[in-house]
N, C-alpha and C positions, 0 to 999 in steps of 0.2 A: 877773297872774302865773298860770302854768299849768304842769302837768307835760308836758314835751315828750318825755321819754324815760322809759319804765317798764321795769323788769327784773323778770321773774318766775322764781323758782327752780323747776325741774322735776326730778323724780326718778321712781322706779318705784313710788311709793306709790299707794294707792287714791285719795288726795285730790289727786293732781297735776292731774287733768283739771278738777275743780271749781275749783281754784285758777287754772288757766289761763283758765277761762271768766270769772271775775271780772276778771282782768287784761285780757282782751280787751275787756270792756265799758268798763273805765276808759280804755284806750287809745283807744277809739272816742269816749268822752265828751270827753276832753281833747285829741283830735287828736294823740295821741302815737305815737311809734315804740315798738314792743314788742320787747324782747329776751327770748328764751327761753333761760335758762342751765341746761343739764343738768349736774348734779353729784350723784354718789351716793357711797356708802361704797366706798372702795377699800382692800382689805386690804393692809397693808405687806408688800412682798416678803420682807424679811429675816425676818419671822415664819414664813414657810414654808420658807425655805432652811435654817433650823436644824433642821427636822424632816424626816426622810427620807420621801419619797413624797408630800409635800404640794405640790410644784411643779405637778403635774397639776391639782390643785384650783384653784390660782391661775389657771392658763390657762383652765380652764372658767369660772371666775367672770368673767374678763375677756371671754370670748366672749359670755356671756349679757348682760353689761353693754352691750357694743357692739350686740348684737341689739336689746335693749330701747331703747337710745338711738336707733337707726334708726327703729324703729316710732313712738316718741314724736316724733321730728323730722317724720315724714310727717304725723302728726296735727296738729302745731303749724302746719305750712305750710298744711295744708288749712283749719284754723280761721282763720288770718290772711286767707286768700282769702275765706272765707265772711263774715267780719266787716268786710271791706274795710279792713284795718289794715296799715300798713307795719311790717315787723319783720325781725329776724334771729335765727338760731339759733347758739348757741355751746355746744359740748361741752367742758367744762373737765375736764382730766385732773389727778388728784392729790388731795391731802387737802383737803376742802371748806373748812375754816377758813383755808387758805392761798390757795387759787385763786379763791374766790368774792369776797372783799372788793375786789380791784382792779377787777373788773367792776362791782361794786355802786356803787363811788364815781363811776362815770360816769353813773349814772342819777339822775333827779329823784325817783323813787319806786321802792322795792323791795317786791315782793310775796312774802311767805314764808308757809309753813304752820306752824301750831302743832305742836310736838312731839307725836307720836302714839305712846304707849307700847305700843299693842296691834298696831301694824303694823311689823314688822321692817324693811320696805323704806323706812320713813320716816326711819330713822336714817342720817345722812350723816356726822356728826362729833360729838364731845363738845361739848355746849352750843353747838350750831350757831347757833340763833336768837339767843341772848344775844351770841355773838361778833359776828355781823353787825350787830346793833343798836348795839353799842358801838364797832365798828371802821370801819363804812362811812362815817360822817359824813353819812348821808342818812336821810330818814324811811323807816321800815319799816311797811308795812301787813301785819299778821299776821292770817291767816285761821284760824278755829277748826278743829280736827281732827274735830269732830262737828257735825252739823246741816247744813241747807241754807240758803244765804244769797243774797239778791239783791245786786247791786252796791251797796256801802254809800255813804252820804252823804246820804240823804234827811233824817234828823234826827240831828244830830251832838251828842254830849255831850263837852264839854271839861272835863277835870279840872284845876282851877286852884289853885295854892298860892303863886303869886308867884315861883317859883324860875326859875333860868336854863333848866333843862330844860323846864319847862312853857311858858316864853316861846318857846323854840325850837320846841316842838311846835305851838303855835298858828300861828306864821308858816310852818312847813313844811306845815301843813294848809290854808292859805288857798285853794288851788284847790277843795278839798272844801267849805270854808265858803261860798265864793262860789256854788256850785251847790246848796247845801242849801236845802230848804224851811223848815227850822227849825234853830236852833243854841241849845243851852243850855250855859251856863257854870256849873259847880258848884264851890263852895268848901265844904270840910268842916272843921268845928271841933269840938274836944273841950274840956271845962272847963279842962284844964290847959295849953292852947295859949297860948304867948306868942310871936307872930310877930315877927321882927326888925323894927326900926323902918323899914327900907328896903324892906319887902315891898310890892309893887304890889297894890292892891286889885282885886277882880274888876270893879267898875264902871269903873275906870280903863283896864284892858286891853280891856274891851268897847268903850269909846269909841275906843281906838286902832284896833281891828279894824273898827269901824263906818265909819271913813274909807275902808275898802276896799269899802264898799257892803254890809257884812254886818251884819244886825240880830241881836243876841244877847240872850237872856233870861238874866239873872243870878239864880242861886239860891244861898242860904246855908243850910247844913244843920248842925245841932248834933247830935253823937253822944256816946255814953258814951266815957270815956277808953280803955277796953280794946276798943273795936269796931274791927276791921280796916278800914282805909280802902278797900282793894281790894274787899272784900265790899260796902261801901256803894256804890261806883261801879257794880258789876254790878247791884245791886238797883235803883239809880236808873235805870240804862239800861233795865232791864226795865219798871219802873213807868211811865217816860215814853215808852216805845216807840221808843227810840233804836236806830239800826242801825250806829252807829260811835262808838267812844270815842277821843278824842284826849288823849294824856298824855305827859309827860316820862318817860324811863326813867332810873332812878337806880341807880348802881352804882359800885364801885371794884374794882380788881384787887388781889388778895393773892397774891403769887407767881404760880402758874398757875391760880388759882381765881377765877372771876367771882362776886363777892358782890353780889347785887341787893337793892334796897330792898323792903320788904314789899309795897307796892301793886303794884310792877312784877312781883314774883314771883307774886302772886295772879293777875294778868292772864295771865301766861305759862302758869300751870297750870290756871286755871279759867275762862278767857274764854268768854263765851257769844255775843258779837258780834265782828265784826272790830275790831281795835284799831290805831290809828296811833301808833307809838312813835318818839320822837326823843330823842337824847342829845347 
């Protein structure tokens, strides 16, 4: 199993180029085709039409967006040639939460950037990352908005709780696991935990993955009842020297609001290494 098609979301943020570099390295590693999907925030036309004199602002915004898209496309094509990677460029017009998912569903792996609250250019849509993770049906590699990272996958930390989402994440991450020098599977328990009787144990899923030629180090960690699991995962990743966390993304929709589980929310807000999320 391998990733044969990778999609990287690109915008006009300062982190777009580092994100592209990681995607290029992964495309080269897995001999995959790389799609650069350009999608940025597009102000709704009706919001300007109801205010006199704002139509010119919309036209200027659109001109700048097209200009920046052209510059980024030239960079993308030059980087493809430099890395000797096959790929294609797509500029998606429209609201990102509507236009990005159909393209994302065609990829084996999606590379996105963590939401960056200090860079206005990083905003493309409300809860964009959450929306793609939950709607694409494909694994999402999320790259932190701060720090410098080598292409991930040397030492992988798997967050395991026996759930459907965690199971999906492990199998979605098999190409990374097969290339990793070390894989650690971590289960976290608190005194009040009473796992369902049908929960798959860490040693059992490790044996399943071992049949794919992946050796896994299984670790069980006990924590206090009020300790956030997301914080524990980040702490363990740092302590063990992991450069990638693999985990299931937990969520449900309530009307138009995306409500995420605690560990997932912690990762999206406080991640310190790239995270592969599956739902």
